[in-house]
C-alpha positions in Angstrom: 327.4 -25.8 151.8 329.0 -24.6 148.5 332.3 -22.9 148.2 330.8 -19.5 147.7 329.1 -19.4 151.1 325.6 -19.5 149.8 323.0 -22.1 150.9 321.9 -24.2 147.9 318.2 -24.0 147.3 316.1 -27.0 147.7 314.4 -28.5 144.7 310.7 -27.7 145.9 311.7 -24.1 146.5 313.1 -23.7 143.0 310.2 -25.0 141.3 307.8 -22.8 143.3 309.8 -19.6 142.5 309.9 -20.6 138.8 306.2 -21.2 138.6 305.5 -17.8 140.1 307.7 -16.2 137.5 305.8 -17.8 134.7 302.5 -16.8 136.1 303.6 -13.1 136.3 305.0 -13.3 132.8 301.8 -14.7 131.4 299.7 -12.0 133.1 301.8 -9.3 131.5 301.4 -10.8 128.1 297.7 -11.1 128.5 297.3 -7.4 129.4 299.6 -6.0 126.6 298.5 -8.1 123.7 294.7 -8.0 123.0 292.9 -11.2 121.7 290.4 -9.3 119.4 289.8 -6.3 117.2 287.0 -3.8 117.4 284.5 -4.0 114.5 284.1 -0.8 112.5 280.6 -0.6 111.0 281.4 2.5 108.9 284.3 0.8 107.1 282.2 -2.5 106.7 279.4 -0.5 105.0 281.8 1.7 102.9 283.9 -1.2 101.3 283.1 -4.3 99.3 284.3 -7.9 100.6 283.1 -11.4 101.1 279.4 -11.6 100.4 279.0 -7.9 99.6 279.8 -5.6 96.6 279.3 -2.0 95.6 276.9 -1.3 92.7 276.3 1.9 90.8 272.8 2.9 89.4 271.6 5.4 87.0 268.3 7.2 87.3 265.2 5.1 87.1 267.3 1.7 87.5 265.9 -0.6 90.0 267.8 -2.2 93.0 265.0 -5.0 93.0 261.5 -5.3 91.6 258.3 -6.4 93.3 258.2 -10.3 93.2 261.9 -10.9 93.0 263.5 -13.2 95.4 264.6 -11.5 98.5 268.3 -12.5 98.8 270.1 -9.3 99.7 269.9 -6.2 101.7 271.0 -2.8 100.2 272.8 0.1 102.0 272.5 3.3 100.1 275.7 5.2 100.4 274.9 8.1 97.9 271.9 9.4 96.1 268.2 9.2 96.5 265.6 6.3 95.7 262.0 5.5 96.0 260.0 2.4 97.2 256.8 1.7 95.2 254.2 -0.9 95.1 251.9 -1.9 92.1 248.5 -3.3 92.6 246.9 -6.1 90.5 245.0 -3.5 88.5 248.3 -1.8 87.6 248.1 1.2 89.8 251.4 2.4 91.3 251.9 4.0 94.8 255.0 5.4 96.4 255.4 4.1 99.9 258.4 6.2 100.8 261.6 8.0 99.7 265.3 6.7 100.6 268.3 8.7 101.1 271.9 8.1 101.9 272.6 5.9 105.0 269.1 4.0 104.6 268.9 0.2 104.3 266.2 -1.3 101.9 265.3 -5.0 101.4 265.3 -5.9 105.0 262.5 -8.4 104.3 265.4 -10.6 103.2 266.3 -11.4 106.7 262.9 -13.2 107.5 263.3 -16.8 108.7 261.7 -18.0 105.6 263.0 -16.7 102.4 260.4 -14.9 100.4 259.8 -12.2 97.8 260.2 -8.5 97.8 256.9 -6.8 98.3 257.8 -3.5 96.6 260.2 -2.0 94.0 263.2 0.0 94.9 264.1 2.5 92.0 266.8 5.1 91.8 265.6 8.8 91.7 269.1 10.0 90.7 272.6 8.6 90.4 273.0 6.1 93.3 275.9 4.1 95.0 274.8 1.4 97.2 276.4 -1.6 98.9 274.6 -5.0 98.3 275.0 -7.4 101.1 274.0 -10.9 100.6 271.4 -12.6 103.0 273.9 -14.9 104.6 276.6 -12.3 105.1 274.2 -10.0 106.5 272.9 -12.7 109.1 276.5 -13.5 110.0 277.7 -9.9 110.7 274.5 -9.3 112.8 275.1 -12.4 114.8 278.9 -11.9 115.2 279.2 -8.2 115.6 276.8 -6.5 118.3 277.8 -3.0 117.2 276.4 -3.5 113.7 273.5 -5.3 115.0 272.8 -2.3 117.1 273.2 0.0 114.2 270.8 -1.9 112.1 268.3 -2.1 114.9 268.2 1.6 115.4 267.5 2.2 111.6 264.6 -0.3 112.0 263.2 1.5 114.9 263.4 4.8 113.0 261.7 3.2 109.9 259.0 1.9 112.2 258.3 5.3 113.7 258.4 6.9 110.2 255.7 4.5 109.0 253.5 5.2 112.2 254.0 9.1 111.5 252.9 8.5 107.9 249.7 6.7 109.0 248.8 9.4 111.4 249.5 12.0 108.9 247.4 10.2 106.3 244.4 9.8 108.8 244.2 13.2 110.5 246.1 15.8 108.5 244.7 17.7 105.4 246.3 16.9 102.0 248.0 20.5 102.1 249.8 19.7 105.5 250.7 16.2 104.1 252.4 17.7 101.1 254.3 20.2 103.3 255.6 17.4 105.4 256.6 15.2 102.5 258.6 18.4 101.1 260.4 18.9 104.4 261.2 15.1 104.6 262.8 15.3 101.1 264.7 18.4 102.0 266.1 16.5 105.0 265.1 19.1 107.5 265.7 17.9 111.2 268.8 15.7 110.1 272.3 16.5 111.5 274.6 18.4 109.4 272.0 21.1 108.2 269.4 20.8 105.7 269.9 20.2 102.1 266.9 22.7 101.2 267.0 21.2 97.6 264.9 18.1 96.7 265.6 15.7 94.0 263.6 15.8 90.8 260.1 14.4 91.3 256.9 14.7 89.5 253.6 16.0 90.9 251.9 12.7 90.2 254.4 11.0 92.4 253.7 13.6 95.1 250.0 13.1 94.7 250.5 9.2 95.2 252.4 9.7 98.3 249.9 11.9 99.9 246.9 10.3 98.6 245.3 13.0 96.4 245.2 14.2 92.7 247.8 15.9 90.6 245.6 19.0 90.2 245.6 19.4 94.1 249.3 19.1 94.3 249.7 21.7 91.6 247.4 24.0 93.3 249.2 23.8 96.8 252.6 23.8 95.2 251.7 27.3 93.5 250.3 28.5 96.7 253.4 27.6 98.8 255.4 29.4 96.0 253.3 32.5 96.3 253.6 32.5 100.2 257.5 32.1 100.0 257.6 28.7 101.4 259.3 27.2 98.3 261.1 28.6 95.3 261.7 27.3 91.8 265.2 27.7 90.1 265.6 24.6 87.9 265.1 22.6 91.1 262.5 23.0 94.0 264.1 24.6 97.0 262.2 24.3 100.4 262.6 27.2 102.8 262.4 26.8 106.6 259.3 28.8 106.7 257.4 25.8 105.6 258.0 24.3 109.1 255.3 26.7 110.3 252.6 24.8 108.3 253.5 21.5 109.8 254.5 22.5 113.4 252.4 25.6 114.1 249.7 25.5 111.7 250.5 29.0 110.5 248.9 29.1 107.3 246.8 32.1 105.9 243.3 31.0 105.4 243.9 27.8 107.2 241.0 25.9 105.5 242.5 26.1 102.1 240.0 26.6 99.3 239.8 23.9 96.8 240.6 24.8 93.2 237.4 25.8 91.3 235.4 23.0 89.6 234.5 23.8 86.0 230.7 24.0 85.5 229.1 24.1 82.0 227.1 27.0 81.2 224.4 25.0 79.8 224.0 23.0 82.9 224.0 26.2 85.1 221.1 27.7 83.0 219.2 24.5 83.3 219.6 24.4 87.1 218.6 28.1 87.7 215.5 27.7 85.4 214.6 24.5 87.4 214.8 26.5 90.6 212.6 29.1 89.5 210.0 27.1 87.9 209.6 24.8 90.9 207.2 26.9 93.0 205.3 25.4 95.9 201.6 25.8 95.5 199.4 26.7 98.7 197.5 23.9 100.1 193.8 23.8 99.3 191.5 24.2 102.3 189.0 21.3 102.8 185.4 22.5 102.5 183.3 21.6 105.6 180.5 19.1 105.2 
């Protein structure tokens, strides 16, 4: 017994109490100090870093060309672009239009590195983030939040391609043009419609909907007369154009085709041929 009147603790008791205090202390440290940080996909796509850089493109400049090595994915931060394909005969066709927050060049993530199957061209001034193939694969593998964001984009892109195919197979060229104009004006996206579409030629619109430029000109003039669109330096799309796509509310639903020029000489020849070709009555056979 000590002089203070207290019983001295035994060695095994002291070691047990000390171990208990250490365990509690470790638990407190584990709860108050996190071991990892949350990944911010928006910050990743808004800034340059290892394996990625921000590029500026002027109108008609290309992100990549058809046949180039597919070694990077591009994230469009600002501006509009279009994706085109050129056939062996030199005929160009527009596949789709791209707007801000869209990815392009996702074929770079294939298991076997290949070539770009299309050409991405800036429609107006664009700002984009170029992400190298290795960096894109790494961040998708390490950050589930980013992989989820990219997967949602691919799902939306797949649904858009299916809708384009159905539109091409079953809808008239006039309805297809109305749908393209609404998509370019970003109707249906959060934040309100832009209503103004970027500068685009009638030939490009014709390639997108699979018709001729003269038909596009005829339909555009028809939409303007009906108040669906207006021209003020740029093409402005009004909400009433939705009635053409969703409700099929269009005067004279089966739109008349533009008149086909017919030469007068050929017209006279055809009418003369009709008049001269008369059917003679069949002769009766005489009885034997």
